[in-house]
C-alpha positions as CSV (number, residue, x, y, z in Angstrom):
1,M,35.0,-22.1,12.3
2,K,34.5,-19.7,9.3
3,F,32.4,-16.4,10.4
4,K,29.9,-17.4,7.7
5,Q,29.3,-21.0,8.8
6,L,28.7,-19.6,12.3
7,V,26.1,-17.3,11.1
8,L,24.6,-19.9,9.3
9,L,24.5,-22.4,12.3
10,I,22.8,-19.4,14.4
11,I,20.3,-19.0,11.7
12,M,19.5,-22.8,11.2
13,S,19.0,-23.5,14.7
14,G,16.6,-20.6,15.1
15,L,18.2,-18.8,17.5
16,I,18.0,-15.5,15.6
17,I,16.0,-14.2,12.8
18,P,17.7,-12.5,10.0
19,C,16.8,-8.6,9.8
20,F,17.9,-8.5,5.9
21,A,15.2,-11.4,5.4
22,Q,12.3,-9.1,6.0
23,D,11.5,-6.5,3.9
24,V,8.4,-4.9,6.1
25,S,9.3,-3.6,9.4
26,Q,7.6,-5.7,12.5
27,S,4.9,-3.0,13.3
28,A,4.0,-2.8,9.8
29,I,3.4,-6.7,9.9
30,E,1.3,-6.3,13.3
31,K,-0.9,-3.8,11.5
32,R,-1.6,-5.7,8.6
33,E,-2.7,-8.5,10.9
34,K,-5.4,-6.4,12.3
35,R,-6.6,-5.1,9.0
36,K,-7.0,-8.6,7.3
37,N,-10.2,-8.6,5.4
38,L,-11.3,-5.5,7.0
39,T,-13.6,-2.8,5.5
40,I,-14.0,0.9,7.0
41,K,-16.7,3.2,6.5
42,E,-16.3,6.5,7.0
43,W,-19.7,8.4,7.8
44,N,-20.0,12.0,7.7
45,T,-22.4,14.7,9.2
46,K,-23.0,18.0,8.3
47,V,-23.2,20.7,10.9
48,G,-27.2,21.5,11.3
49,S,-28.0,18.0,10.2
50,K,-28.7,14.5,11.6
51,V,-28.5,12.4,8.5
52,P,-25.2,10.9,8.3
53,F,-23.5,10.1,4.5
54,L,-21.2,7.6,3.7
55,D,-17.8,9.7,2.8
56,H,-15.2,7.0,2.3
57,V,-14.5,3.2,2.5
58,T,-11.5,1.4,2.5
59,T,-11.2,-2.2,2.1
60,Y,-7.9,-4.6,3.2
61,D,-7.6,-8.0,1.7
62,E,-6.6,-11.2,3.4
63,F,-3.1,-10.2,4.0
64,G,-4.2,-6.8,5.7
65,R,-3.3,-4.6,2.2
66,K,-4.7,-1.9,1.2
67,V,-6.8,-2.9,-1.9
68,E,-9.3,-0.2,-2.6
69,E,-10.3,3.0,-1.7
70,I,-13.5,4.7,-2.6
71,E,-14.2,8.4,-1.8
72,Y,-17.9,9.8,-1.9
73,A,-19.9,12.7,-2.7
74,S,-23.3,13.8,-2.1
75,Y,-23.9,12.4,-5.9
76,G,-22.1,9.2,-5.2
77,Q,-18.6,8.0,-6.3
78,R,-16.2,10.8,-6.2
79,S,-12.9,8.7,-7.0
80,R,-11.9,5.2,-6.5
81,I,-8.5,3.9,-5.9
82,V,-7.4,0.3,-6.5
83,F,-4.0,-1.0,-5.5
84,E,-2.0,-3.9,-6.9
85,Y,1.0,-5.7,-5.0
86,D,3.9,-7.3,-6.5
87,K,3.2,-10.7,-4.7
88,D,0.9,-12.0,-2.3
89,G,1.7,-12.2,1.6
90,V,2.5,-9.4,4.1
91,E,5.7,-8.3,2.5
92,A,4.3,-7.4,-0.8
93,K,4.7,-3.9,-2.2
94,C,2.3,-2.0,-3.8
95,V,3.4,-1.6,-7.3
96,R,0.4,0.3,-8.9
97,E,-2.4,2.2,-8.0
98,I,-5.1,2.6,-10.6
99,E,-7.4,5.9,-9.9
100,Y,-11.2,6.1,-11.1
101,D,-12.9,9.1,-11.2
102,D,-16.5,9.6,-10.8
103,R,-17.8,8.0,-13.6
104,D,-15.7,5.2,-13.0
105,R,-13.1,5.9,-15.7
106,I,-9.3,5.6,-15.4
107,S,-7.8,9.0,-14.6
108,R,-4.5,8.4,-13.5
109,I,-2.2,5.2,-13.2
110,R,0.8,5.5,-10.7
111,K,3.6,2.4,-11.0
112,F,6.4,2.4,-8.3
113,E,9.9,1.4,-8.2
114,F,11.8,0.4,-5.0
115,Y,15.2,0.0,-3.9
116,E,16.5,-3.5,-3.0
117,D,15.6,-2.6,0.6
118,G,12.1,-2.2,0.5
119,S,11.9,1.9,0.4
120,E,10.6,3.6,-2.8
121,K,12.9,4.6,-5.6
122,R,10.6,5.9,-8.2
123,Q,7.0,7.0,-8.6
124,Y,5.6,7.2,-12.3
125,N,2.7,9.2,-13.1
126,Y,0.6,7.9,-16.7
127,F,-2.4,9.6,-18.2
128,P,-5.4,7.1,-18.8
129,N,-4.2,6.5,-22.2
130,G,-0.9,4.7,-20.7
131,K,1.2,7.6,-21.9
132,L,4.0,9.0,-18.9
133,E,3.0,12.5,-17.3
134,S,5.7,12.9,-14.9
135,Y,7.8,10.7,-12.4
136,K,9.4,11.4,-8.9
137,E,12.5,10.3,-7.3
138,Y,13.0,9.6,-3.6
139,E,16.1,10.5,-2.2
140,Y,17.0,9.6,1.1
141,S,19.8,11.5,3.6
142,F,20.6,10.4,7.0
143,R,22.3,12.4,9.6
């Protein structure tokens, strides 16, 4: 029996789960499981005061992915970021972030590219009008 056939037989029999089939680590999947449909509210209290105020709200979807993050100030919403993914499911990658200002107007757009292994390749930063402002490239070195 050829090696490829043997590997295919083992995979099909369910004896092993191929690592290369998963873009997301097991720990990331476990974290997302705990975050399904979760909303986290962070309350802050200034020294000398007993009145807490809402500081931050983070919302996760039915797949445990962060979909929105809102930061508050004493006057209300300071900023808001909406996260968009390439597909549904646990293995989806964030491909775009839209950041809004205190008046809920777009202040920045970020788009992401990934290598086949799921690691970040490039981040593009756009002005609200859609014009490219800058981009960042990721380089990975192993020793």
